[in-house]
C-alpha positions in Angstrom: 0.0 0.0 0.0 1.4 3.3 -1.0 0.9 6.6 0.6 0.7 10.0 -1.1 2.5 12.9 0.4 0.3 15.7 1.6 0.5 18.8 -0.5 0.5 21.9 1.6 -2.4 24.2 0.9 -1.5 27.4 -1.0 -1.5 30.5 1.2 -2.7 33.9 0.1 0.0 36.5 0.1 -0.3 40.2 0.6 0.7 40.8 -3.1 -3.0 40.6 -3.8 -3.7 43.8 -1.8 -5.4 46.5 -3.9 -3.3 49.4 -2.5 0.4 50.4 -3.0 3.2 50.1 -0.5 3.4 53.2 1.6 6.8 55.0 1.1 8.0 58.5 0.2 6.7 58.5 -3.4 3.3 57.5 -2.1 3.0 60.7 0.0 4.3 62.9 -2.8 1.7 61.6 -5.3 -1.0 61.8 -2.6 -0.1 65.5 -2.0 -0.2 66.1 -5.7 -3.7 64.7 -6.0 -4.9 67.0 -3.2 -3.6 70.0 -4.9 -5.0 69.0 -8.3 -8.3 68.2 -6.7 -8.5 71.7 -5.2 -7.3 73.7 -8.2 -9.0 71.4 -10.7 -12.4 71.6 -9.1 -12.3 75.4 -8.9 -11.0 75.6 -12.5 -13.8 73.4 -13.9 -16.3 75.4 -11.9 -15.1 78.6 -13.7 -15.4 76.9 -17.1 -18.7 75.2 -16.7 -20.7 73.9 -13.8 -22.3 71.1 -15.8 -18.8 70.1 -17.1 -17.5 70.1 -13.5 -20.4 67.9 -12.5 -19.8 65.4 -15.3 -16.0 65.2 -14.7 -16.2 65.2 -10.9 -19.2 62.9 -10.4 -19.0 60.8 -13.5 -15.2 60.5 -13.3 -15.4 59.5 -9.7 -17.9 56.7 -10.2 -16.3 55.4 -13.4 -12.8 55.3 -11.8 -14.1 53.7 -8.6 -16.0 51.1 -10.5 -13.0 50.1 -12.5 -10.9 50.0 -9.3 -13.4 47.8 -7.4 -13.8 45.4 -10.3 -10.1 44.9 -10.7 -8.4 41.8 -9.1 -5.0 43.3 -8.4 -3.3 46.6 -7.8 -2.2 48.7 -10.7 -0.7 52.2 -10.1 -2.5 54.0 -13.0 -5.9 52.6 -12.0 -5.3 53.2 -8.3 -4.0 56.8 -8.5 -6.5 57.9 -11.1 -9.2 56.8 -8.7 -7.5 58.8 -5.9 -7.4 61.8 -8.2 -11.1 61.5 -9.0 -11.8 61.1 -5.3 -9.9 64.4 -4.8 -12.1 66.2 -7.3 -15.3 64.8 -6.0 -14.2 65.2 -2.4 -13.6 68.9 -3.0 -17.1 69.3 -4.4 -18.8 67.5 -1.5 -16.8 69.6 1.0 -17.7 72.9 -0.7 -21.3 71.9 -1.4 -22.8 72.5 2.1 -20.9 75.9 2.4 -22.1 77.1 -1.0 -25.6 75.7 -0.8 -26.4 76.3 2.9 -23.9 78.9 3.9 -22.5 76.8 6.7 -19.1 77.9 8.1 -16.3 75.6 7.1 -15.6 74.7 10.8 -19.2 73.3 11.0 -18.5 71.2 7.8 -15.2 70.0 9.4 -17.1 68.8 12.5 -19.6 67.0 10.3 -17.0 65.2 8.2 -15.0 64.3 11.3 -18.0 62.7 12.9 -18.7 60.8 9.7 -15.1 59.7 9.4 -14.9 58.5 13.0 -18.2 56.6 12.5 -17.0 54.9 9.4 -13.6 53.9 10.9 -15.4 52.5 14.0 -17.7 50.5 11.8 -14.8 49.2 9.7 -12.7 48.3 12.8 -15.6 46.4 14.4 -16.5 44.7 11.2 -13.1 43.6 10.0 -10.9 43.8 13.1 -8.3 46.0 11.4 -7.9 49.3 9.6 -4.5 48.4 8.1 -4.1 49.2 4.4 -2.1 45.9 4.1 -5.3 44.0 4.8 -7.2 45.4 1.8 -7.6 41.9 0.2 -11.4 41.6 0.1 -14.1 43.5 -1.7 -15.8 44.5 1.6 -12.5 45.9 3.0 -11.9 47.8 -0.2 -15.3 49.5 0.0 -14.5 50.5 3.6 -11.2 51.8 2.4 -12.5 54.0 -0.4 -15.3 55.3 1.7 -12.7 56.4 4.3 -10.5 58.0 1.6 -13.5 60.0 0.3 -14.3 61.3 3.8 -10.7 62.2 4.5 -10.8 64.4 1.4 -14.0 66.1 2.5 -12.6 66.6 6.0 -9.2 67.8 4.9 -10.8 70.3 2.4 -13.1 71.7 5.1 -10.3 72.0 7.7 -8.0 73.8 5.2 -10.7 76.3 4.4 -11.4 76.8 8.1 -7.8 77.9 8.8 -7.4 80.0 5.6 -10.8 81.6 5.4 -12.8 81.2 8.7 -9.8 82.0 10.9 -8.4 84.4 8.4 -4.9 82.9 8.5 -4.4 82.8 4.7 -2.7 80.2 2.6 0.9 80.7 3.7 0.1 80.2 7.4 -2.1 77.3 6.5 0.8 75.7 4.7 3.1 76.2 7.7 0.6 74.9 10.1 -0.3 71.7 8.2 3.3 71.2 7.1 4.3 71.0 10.8 1.2 69.0 11.8 1.8 66.3 9.1 5.2 65.6 10.7 3.6 64.8 14.1 2.2 61.3 13.2 5.6 60.4 11.8 7.4 61.4 14.9 4.9 59.7 17.2 5.0 56.6 15.0 8.8 56.4 15.5 8.1 56.7 19.2 5.7 53.8 19.3 2.3 55.1 18.0 0.2 52.5 16.3 1.2 52.5 12.6 -2.4 52.4 11.3 -3.4 55.4 13.4 -0.3 57.3 12.2 -1.2 56.5 8.6 -4.7 57.7 8.7 -3.8 60.9 10.6 -1.2 61.6 8.0 -3.6 60.8 5.2 -6.1 63.3 6.5 -3.5 66.1 6.8 -2.2 65.7 3.3 -5.4 67.2 2.0 -5.3 70.6 3.7 -1.6 70.9 3.1 -1.8 70.1 -0.6 -4.9 72.2 -1.1 -3.3 75.2 0.7 -0.2 75.0 -1.6 -2.5 74.9 -4.7 -4.6 77.8 -3.5 -1.4 79.8 -2.7 0.0 79.2 -6.2 -3.3 79.8 -8.1 -5.2 82.5 -6.2 -4.8 86.2 -7.2 -2.6 88.5 -5.1 -5.5 90.2 -3.4 -6.6 86.9 -2.0 -3.1 86.1 -0.7 -1.9 84.0 -3.7 0.8 84.2 -6.3 -1.7 84.6 -9.2 -0.4 81.6 -11.3 -4.0 80.8 -12.2 -6.2 77.8 -11.6 -5.7 76.4 -15.1 -1.8 76.5 -15.1 -1.6 75.1 -11.5 -4.0 72.2 -12.5 -2.0 71.5 -15.7 1.3 71.6 -13.9 0.0 69.3 -11.2 -1.3 66.8 -13.8 2.1 66.8 -15.6 3.9 66.0 -12.3 1.2 63.4 -11.4 1.6 61.7 -14.8 5.4 61.6 -14.5 5.4 60.1 -11.0 2.7 57.5 -11.8 4.6 56.6 -14.9 7.7 56.1 -12.8 5.8 53.7 -10.6 4.5 51.8 -13.6 8.1 51.3 -14.8 9.9 50.8 -11.5 7.3 48.6 -9.7 8.7 50.2 -6.6 5.3 50.5 -4.9 4.7 46.8 -5.2 7.2 45.8 -2.5 4.8 44.4 0.2 7.2 44.5 3.1 5.7 46.9 5.7 8.2 49.7 6.3 6.2 52.8 7.0 3.3 54.2 8.9 0.7 51.9 7.3 2.2 48.7 8.6 0.4 46.9 11.4 
């Protein structure tokens, strides 16, 4: 009688995760999307409100649908989705202020409550908020819902400092430039990596948007008067170059946790 050796069951590796490895280029591209989202949304609004709605809303749902239907991570698909979230997130953040006249700090409190609620639901449902665990459709839906709310919150917070508090764009850049270093420092001192990641993720939005506004807005509004169109175009060129680099180098597909997203 012969016996057959047992074949070990295949194990699922984290290479199937639908998000990139978090490293320096990740944060640079993320900051670019926030700036493009701010300037691009305002620029489209000056050209045509219907066009802004088609690009912002239609582009968001199309990109997100393609991302959710995909089986694996691809830098172009992922980052275009983030870019569309940035445009749409700017619109939903500005919507209550424009339509209802609510102060930006009220909108900030609303989006903060929604974000905390969604993160709590995600944590209780899945047991983790780590981006390295995005290997199921349910977790990915939680992830993109959270990303959308971080853009809404970050936009409202940035407008709170620059407009409601009257600090302007330069001081907003300084404030958020300092604040975004806090999670990194605390992570190196033992702060939970997932908490550090999401805190940094929220803060990229007001920082990038403040830089874009400073470059684009006219002098009498505290900006450099580059114009919304040129700032949007320059941002898109830099975005395309960096994403192209990721496509060629595959550097963002290294799945060894080495930054504030690991847990």
